[in-house]
N, C-alpha and C positions, 0 to 999 in steps of 0.2 A: 506328153500329157501327164503321165504318171509323175514325172518330176515336178510339174507345176502343182499337181494335186497334193503331193507330199509336202512341198514348200508351203502351200496354203494351209494344210492341216497343222504343220508345225507352228506357223504364224498364228493360227486360230488358237492353238493350245497355249501359246505364249500370252496372248491377249487375255484369255480366260484366267490363266494363272496370275497375271498382273492385277486383274480385277478382284480376284479373291484376296490377294495380299492387301490391296488398297482397302477393300471392305473390312478386312480383319484389323488393319491399322486404325481405320476410322472407328471400328467397334471398340478396340482397345482404348483409343483416345476418349471415346464417349464414356467407357467404363471408368477410366481414370478421372475424368471430369465429374462424373456422378459420385465416385468415391470421395473426391475432394469436397464436393458440395455437402455430402452427408457428414464428413468429418467437421467441416465448418459449422454446420447446423448443430452437431453434437457439442462442439466447443462453445457455441453461443448459448446453448441450453445450460451447459455446466456453469458458464459465467453468470447467467441469470439466476441459477440456483444459489451461487455464492453470494450474489448481491442480495437476494432475498434472505439468505441466512444471516448476512451481516446486518441487514435492516432489522431482522428479528432480534439479533443479539443487542443492537443498539437500544431497542425498546426495552429489552430485559434489563440491560445495564442501567438505564435511566430510572427504571422502577426500583432497583435494588439500592441505589445510592441515595443518600440524603441530599446530595447536591443536584439540583435540577439544571442540567446544562442545555443551552440552546444550540451549541456548536456540535461538530462532528466528534463523537467519542471514538478514540483510537484503541483504547485498552482499558481494562479494569471493570469491576462490577461494584465494589464498595468504594475503592479509591480510584477515581476516574483520571484518565489521561486523555486530554482533549486537544484537538487541533486549535491553536490559539485564535481567540477572537476577543475583542475588547470588552464586549458585554459580559461574557463569562468571567474574564479576568477581574473586571471591576466588581462583579458580584462576589467572587471569592474573597477579594480584599475587604469588601464591606461586611461580609459574614465572618471576618477575622479567621479565615482558614489558613493553614500552612500551605504555601504555594510552592510547587516545584516547577522550574522552568528548564527546558532542554532546548538550547539554541541549535537548530538543525539546518543543514544545507543539503538539498536534494542531489547536488553534484558531488558531495563528499563521501568517499568510500568508507571512511571511519564512521561517519554518521549512519550510513546505511547498515553497517554491521552492528553498531552499538544500539540502534533503535530496537533491534530484536530483543536485546537484553532489557531495555526500558519497558517494552510491552510485556515481556514475561514477568518482570518485577511488579508492574501495576496489576497484572492479572492475578498475582499472588498476594497483594496487599489487602488488608481489611480495615484500614483506618479511614473512616468517613470524614474526618476533619482535614484530610489532605486532598488537594486537587493539583494535578499535574497538567502542564501545557507543553506542547511541541510548538516552539516559536521558530518560524522561518528566519534564517539569517543569511543575507546576501545571496539569495538564490532566486529562481524565477517566480517563486510564490510569495516573496517578502512584500508586505504592505507597509504603509506609513506608520501604523501603530507598532508593528514589530521593529521597525527601524528606531523609533523613539524608545521602546523598551530596551533595546540593545544599548543605546546611548546612556540611558538612565543607570544601567548596571555595569557600564564600562566593558562591554563584551567586545573583544578584539578578534576572536576566531570562533568558528563553529565547534560543536560538540562540547560547549561549556554548559555547566549546570549551575543553577542558582536556586537556593532555598530561601523563602521569605517567611518570617514568622512575626506576627504582630506588626505587619507593615514594614518590617526592617529586614534587610538582607543579612542572613546569618551564615550563609555558605556560598562560596563561588569556587568552582573547581573545573579545570579544563582537562583533567585526566580522563582516560577511558574507564568506565565502570562495567563490571559484570552484574548479573542479576542479584547476587548476594550483597554486593556493595550498595546497589540501589536500595534494596530492602533495609539494610542496616542504617544507611545514612538518612533515609526518609523516616524510618521508625525512631531514630535518635531525636529528631526534631518534631515529629508529628505526634 
């Protein structure tokens, strides 16, 4: 009888131990899930703050520039760099502004690196007579107006830059530029 009692007691202790481990694993799993949920919530809050900050910057940019853009402003306060749209492009032409075009492809590693230099340059420029445009070229965001613009200027590959003054193309360059080159070239014609 003692033998069965001891076996039963050991068996009971094993069951209790297993239950504790299972509860602890469930508790750890719940803690991990809660931690992930909190991290996701924090990330979403940070993303929303960034969106709000960018929206505020866009409003400030529009107020500081003499060019009133209807499209998405990507960089600049006085010298705007805008996501290409036909309305703003036609307006810049009609106002006889110097226009800078950067033919960009979202799949292109050179473009993704160089666009940082483009943004930095436009953030540092102070020429209100210049308006820049990021023109999608043979990527998932390219529209028919951008296709026509590329044909008009004989663009054959991405990261090509074009400067237009008085309605005429005065520069076309497919080389990579750094921030200083952007500023020097744009200021030369602007």
